[in-house]
C-alpha positions in Angstrom: 168.2 -6.4 123.1 170.4 -8.1 125.7 168.7 -11.4 125.0 169.9 -11.0 121.4 173.4 -10.5 122.6 173.5 -13.5 124.9 171.5 -16.1 122.9 174.0 -16.1 120.0 176.5 -17.9 122.3 174.3 -21.0 122.1 174.7 -21.1 118.3 178.5 -21.1 118.3 178.8 -24.9 118.3 176.2 -25.2 115.5 177.8 -22.5 113.3 181.2 -24.2 113.9 179.9 -27.6 112.7 177.7 -26.2 109.9 180.4 -24.1 108.3 183.5 -26.1 109.3 185.1 -23.2 111.2 186.6 -23.2 114.7 184.5 -22.1 117.6 186.8 -19.1 118.1 186.1 -18.0 114.5 182.3 -18.7 115.1 182.5 -16.2 118.1 183.5 -13.3 115.9 179.9 -12.4 114.9 179.2 -12.3 118.7 182.0 -9.8 119.0 180.9 -7.7 116.0 177.3 -7.5 117.5 178.5 -6.3 120.9 181.1 -3.8 119.5 178.5 -2.4 117.0 175.9 -2.3 119.8 178.3 -0.1 121.8 178.4 2.5 119.0 174.7 2.0 118.2 173.8 3.3 121.6 175.9 6.4 121.0 174.5 7.0 117.5 170.8 6.6 118.4 170.7 8.4 121.8 171.1 12.0 120.7 168.6 11.6 117.9 166.0 10.5 120.4 166.5 13.9 122.2 165.9 15.8 119.0 163.2 13.7 117.2 161.5 11.9 120.0 162.0 8.6 121.8 159.1 6.7 120.3 160.0 6.8 116.6 163.7 6.1 117.3 162.8 3.1 119.4 160.4 1.8 116.8 162.9 2.2 114.0 165.6 0.5 116.1 163.4 -2.5 117.0 162.4 -2.9 113.4 165.9 -2.9 112.1 167.2 -5.3 114.8 164.3 -7.7 114.0 165.0 -7.5 110.2 168.7 -8.5 110.6 167.6 -11.8 112.3 166.1 -13.1 109.1 169.4 -13.3 107.0 171.1 -15.0 110.0 168.4 -17.6 110.3 168.6 -18.4 106.5 172.4 -18.0 106.2 174.5 -20.5 104.4 177.8 -18.7 104.7 180.0 -17.3 107.4 180.1 -13.7 106.0 176.3 -13.3 106.4 176.6 -13.9 110.2 179.4 -11.4 110.6 177.8 -8.6 108.5 174.2 -9.1 109.8 175.2 -9.4 113.4 177.2 -6.2 113.0 174.3 -4.4 111.4 172.0 -5.7 114.1 174.2 -4.3 116.8 174.5 -1.0 115.1 170.7 -0.8 114.8 170.3 -1.3 118.6 169.3 1.9 120.4 169.9 0.1 123.8 169.3 1.3 127.3 170.5 4.8 126.8 167.4 5.9 125.0 165.2 4.1 127.5 167.0 6.0 130.3 166.2 9.2 128.4 162.6 8.2 128.6 162.8 7.9 132.4 164.5 11.3 132.5 161.5 12.7 130.6 159.0 11.2 133.0 160.5 11.9 136.4 162.7 14.5 138.0 166.2 13.2 139.0 165.1 12.8 142.6 162.0 10.8 141.7 163.3 8.3 139.2 165.4 5.8 141.2 162.7 3.1 141.4 162.3 3.2 137.6 166.1 3.2 137.0 166.5 0.2 139.4 163.9 -1.8 137.5 165.3 -0.9 134.1 168.7 -2.0 135.1 167.3 -5.3 136.4 165.5 -5.9 133.1 168.8 -5.1 131.2 171.1 -7.4 133.1 168.3 -10.0 133.6 167.7 -10.1 129.9 171.2 -11.4 129.3 170.7 -14.2 131.7 167.3 -15.1 130.4 168.8 -15.3 126.9 171.5 -17.7 128.1 168.9 -19.9 129.9 166.5 -20.0 127.0 169.3 -20.4 124.6 170.4 -23.7 126.2 166.9 -25.2 125.7 166.8 -24.0 122.1 170.3 -25.4 121.4 169.4 -28.8 122.9 165.9 -29.2 121.3 165.9 -27.2 118.0 168.1 -26.6 115.0 170.6 -23.8 114.6 168.2 -21.4 112.7 165.8 -21.3 115.6 168.4 -19.4 117.7 167.6 -16.5 115.4 163.9 -17.2 114.7 163.3 -17.1 118.5 165.0 -13.7 118.7 162.8 -12.5 115.8 159.6 -13.8 117.5 160.5 -12.2 120.8 161.6 -9.0 119.1 158.4 -8.7 117.1 156.3 -9.2 120.2 158.3 -6.5 122.0 157.9 -4.1 119.1 154.2 -4.6 118.9 153.8 -4.0 122.7 155.9 -0.9 122.4 153.9 0.4 119.4 150.6 0.0 121.2 151.4 0.8 124.8 154.3 3.3 124.8 153.5 7.0 124.2 156.0 9.7 123.3 157.7 11.3 126.3 160.2 13.9 125.0 159.0 17.3 126.2 159.9 19.3 123.0 158.0 16.9 120.8 154.9 17.0 123.1 155.0 20.8 123.1 155.1 20.8 119.3 152.1 18.6 119.2 150.2 20.7 121.7 151.0 23.9 119.8 149.7 22.3 116.5 146.5 21.2 118.3 145.9 24.7 119.6 146.4 26.3 116.2 144.1 23.7 114.6 141.3 24.3 117.1 141.8 28.0 116.9 142.5 28.2 120.7 145.7 30.0 120.1 146.7 30.6 116.4 150.0 32.2 117.2 151.5 29.5 119.4 154.5 27.4 118.2 156.5 24.6 119.7 160.2 24.7 120.3 161.2 22.6 117.2 158.8 24.6 115.0 160.4 27.9 116.0 163.9 26.5 115.4 162.9 24.6 112.3 163.3 20.9 111.6 166.1 21.3 109.1 169.5 20.9 110.8 172.5 22.9 109.9 175.8 21.2 109.5 176.9 22.5 112.9 173.7 21.3 114.6 174.1 17.9 113.0 177.6 17.6 114.3 176.6 18.7 117.8 173.9 16.1 118.0 176.1 13.3 116.6 179.2 14.1 118.7 177.4 14.9 122.0 177.7 11.4 123.5 181.4 11.1 122.5 182.1 14.6 123.8 180.5 13.8 127.2 182.3 10.5 127.4 185.8 12.0 126.9 185.3 15.4 128.6 183.1 14.7 131.6 185.1 13.0 134.3 182.0 11.5 135.9 180.8 10.0 132.7 184.2 8.7 131.8 185.1 7.1 135.1 181.8 5.5 135.9 181.4 4.3 132.3 184.8 2.6 132.4 184.0 1.1 135.8 180.7 -0.3 134.5 182.4 -1.4 131.3 185.3 -3.3 133.0 182.8 -4.9 135.4 180.7 -6.1 132.5 183.7 -7.4 130.6 184.8 -9.3 133.7 181.3 -10.9 134.0 181.2 -11.8 130.3 184.6 -13.5 130.6 183.6 -15.2 133.8 180.5 -16.7 132.2 182.6 -18.5 129.6 183.8 -20.7 132.4 180.4 -22.2 133.1 180.5 -24.9 130.5 184.0 -26.4 131.4 183.3 -25.9 135.2 179.9 -27.6 135.3 180.8 -30.3 132.9 183.0 -31.6 135.8 179.7 -32.5 137.6 178.2 -34.0 134.5 176.0 -31.0 133.5 174.8 -31.2 129.9 173.7 -28.3 127.7 170.4 -27.7 129.6 172.2 -28.1 132.9 174.8 -25.5 132.1 172.1 -23.1 131.0 170.2 -23.6 134.3 173.5 -22.8 136.1 172.9 -19.2 135.1 169.9 -19.0 137.4 171.9 -18.2 140.6 173.3 -15.2 138.7 169.8 -14.1 138.0 168.9 -14.6 141.6 171.8 -12.4 142.5 170.5 -9.6 140.2 167.0 -9.9 141.8 168.4 -9.8 145.4 170.6 -6.8 144.6 167.6 -5.0 143.1 165.5 -5.7 146.2 168.3 -4.6 148.5 168.3 -1.2 146.8 164.6 -0.5 147.5 165.0 0.4 151.2 168.0 2.6 150.4 166.1 4.4 147.7 163.1 4.9 150.0 165.4 6.2 152.8 167.1 8.8 150.7 164.0 10.0 149.0 162.4 10.6 152.4 165.4 12.7 153.4 165.2 14.7 150.2 161.5 15.4 150.7 161.9 16.6 154.3 165.3 18.4 153.8 165.6 19.4 150.1 169.2 20.1 149.0 170.9 18.4 151.9 171.9 15.3 150.0 174.6 15.4 147.4 174.2 13.2 144.2 177.0 11.0 145.6 174.4 9.6 148.1 173.3 7.5 145.1 176.6 5.6 145.4 176.3 4.8 149.1 174.8 1.3 148.9 177.3 0.4 146.2 180.2 0.9 148.6 179.0 -2.2 150.5 178.0 -4.4 147.5 180.9 -3.8 145.2 183.4 -6.0 147.1 181.1 -9.0 146.5 182.4 -9.0 142.9 185.9 -9.7 144.1 184.8 -12.1 146.8 182.5 -14.0 144.4 185.1 -14.4 141.7 187.7 -15.7 144.2 185.2 -18.1 145.7 184.1 -19.3 142.3 187.7 -19.8 141.2 188.6 -22.2 144.0 185.3 -24.0 144.3 185.8 -24.8 140.6 188.2 -27.6 141.6 185.3 -29.9 141.2 183.9 -33.1 142.6 187.4 -34.7 142.8 188.1 -32.4 145.7 184.7 -33.1 147.4 183.3 -29.7 146.4 179.5 -29.7 145.6 178.3 -27.8 142.6 176.1 -25.6 144.8 179.2 -24.0 146.2 180.2 -22.4 142.9 176.6 -21.2 142.4 176.6 -19.4 145.8 179.6 -17.4 144.7 178.2 -16.7 141.2 175.2 -15.3 143.0 177.5 -12.9 144.8 179.0 -11.8 141.5 175.5 -11.1 140.2 174.7 -8.9 143.3 177.8 -6.8 142.7 177.5 -6.5 139.0 173.9 -5.3 139.2 174.9 -2.8 141.9 177.7 -1.3 139.8 175.5 -0.8 136.8 172.5 0.5 138.8 174.4 3.0 140.9 176.6 4.3 138.0 173.5 4.8 135.8 171.4 6.3 138.5 174.2 8.8 139.4 174.7 9.8 135.7 171.0 10.1 135.0 170.6 12.4 138.0 173.5 14.5 137.1 172.6 15.1 133.4 168.8 15.1 133.4 167.5 15.8 129.9 170.8 14.7 128.4 170.8 11.4 130.3 170.5 9.5 127.0 173.8 10.9 125.8 175.5 10.7 129.2 174.6 7.1 129.8 175.4 6.3 126.2 179.0 6.4 127.3 178.1 3.7 129.9 176.6 1.5 127.2 179.6 2.2 124.9 182.1 1.0 127.5 180.0 -2.0 128.7 179.3 -3.4 125.2 182.6 -2.6 123.6 184.7 -4.2 126.3 182.3 -7.2 126.5 182.6 -7.6 122.7 186.4 -7.6 122.9 186.1 -10.2 125.8 184.2 -12.5 123.4 187.6 -13.2 121.6 189.8 -13.9 124.6 187.5 -15.3 127.3 187.2 -18.9 126.1 190.9 -19.3 125.3 191.7 -17.8 128.7 189.9 -20.7 130.4 191.5 -23.3 128.1 195.2 -22.2 127.7 196.5 -21.0 131.0 199.0 -23.7 132.2 198.3 -25.6 135.4 194.8 -25.0 136.6 193.2 -22.9 133.8 189.7 -22.7 135.4 191.0 -21.7 138.8 193.7 -19.3 137.7 191.6 -17.6 135.1 188.9 -16.7 137.6 191.5 -15.7 140.1 192.9 -13.2 137.6 189.4 -11.8 137.1 189.0 -11.4 140.9 192.3 -9.4 141.1 191.1 -7.2 138.2 187.7 -6.8 139.9 189.5 -5.5 143.0 191.3 -2.9 141.0 188.4 -1.6 138.9 186.1 -1.1 142.0 188.6 1.3 143.6 187.3 4.3 141.6 183.8 3.9 143.3 185.3 5.1 146.6 187.2 7.9 145.0 184.1 9.2 143.2 182.0 8.9 146.4 184.5 11.0 148.4 185.7 13.4 145.7 182.5 13.7 143.6 181.5 17.2 144.7 185.0 18.5 143.7 184.9 16.7 140.3 181.4 18.1 139.6 182.5 21.6 140.6 185.0 21.5 137.7 182.5 20.3 135.2 181.0 23.1 133.2 178.4 20.9 131.7 177.1 19.6 135.1 177.2 23.0 136.6 175.2 24.6 133.7 172.6 21.8 134.0 172.3 22.4 137.8 171.7 26.1 137.2 169.0 25.3 134.5 167.2 23.0 137.0 167.2 25.7 139.6 165.8 28.3 137.1 163.1 25.8 136.0 162.1 25.0 139.6 161.8 28.7 140.4 159.6 29.3 137.3 157.3 26.4 138.3 157.1 27.7 141.8 156.1 31.2 140.7 153.7 29.8 138.1 151.9 27.7 140.8 151.8 30.6 143.2 150.4 32.9 140.5 147.6 30.5 139.9 146.4 30.9 143.4 145.3 34.5 143.0 146.2 37.9 144.5 148.6 37.9 147.5 149.2 34.2 146.9 153.0 34.5 147.2 152.6 36.2 150.5 150.3 33.4 151.7 152.7 30.8 150.4 155.7 32.4 152.1 153.7 32.7 155.3 153.0 28.9 155.1 156.6 28.1 154.6 
């Protein structure tokens, strides 16, 4: 999905030449995709909680792939705008995938999976930019979209064959039907069967509005989503500087695309740096359950977040170019720092929200996707002009402005880390979920003890 979002940028020049429009106008379909993608995440996420993850993801992939075909065959500008918009709206995005992780693991056991998912998400954008450079240089414009269709079709096939359903209510429905069919228990019914599949108007509105409700009423969701969103918009704007910056050193289309590799290296380094932290805190939770607050998931971010500001400042003033004796590798070192921080912000905010909202993680993190993609979509309109039209030193001043903004948007990280328990104490939603988890854990404990036979509870307590 993120490859689709980033690869279009390599078609901007081709669309501009083909249709006789300015590059700024050619970027509007890129904006419409990202803005629609933001709302697509919100629209698809709650339905995956009601009807299952697998069919929703399959339908989303199918629609996204279909909308590539008109773009590849397009002979007019309007087709790009409309089909990119519909492609973005059809994208379920990471929020549904995060819901899958919440289905598979308890909040305290899913950090490794969340970390890898975030790496695949941010890494996909960079891979799209790198691959797009080669496609732009060696193939015609339609292949920007045919490649997306080929990759999307392959991903959908793999998902169809390899990915099972994970939503618990759907699995319970299937098990109930199986038992009735075999005669094992003719009077058993799943949760959706008891409730009935037909939704009332009130239920429909509840499902549809849940992500938006959580985004605007849950302080944790709102703050961390905006933090992640502003960070992503800063990164998107920053990436628009790569072409004018690296052209100073004589980089061509492929060279500029390869300049994204340090950013990918930064993402990978940041991912690897999280693994010891995850292992350490999981060990503490196992040996001393209940001693760590959810805010512990933000701990490593406290140290990595400043690298975004440092990286942007460093990139800004190493962009002076070869006339000042600065080697191109200097800018790449700082872009690597930016990648480290951007991954950390996304990973920690997602991990924290997923842990806090459990089975409703898809709706909670939908707010994160909403902020990231919406703000990145808006950035598609102002980012290139920003690096062209600021008087004096546009390349250096533009990145310096981004560095100052990065400093401001990372401040809430430290506020949430320190005041998080107080914020969560005022959240009725978070508190009700915490109580539900405690009840579920107690039921599982009693069930496991009951299976051990008479006096099992006494023996269990004696062991403890």
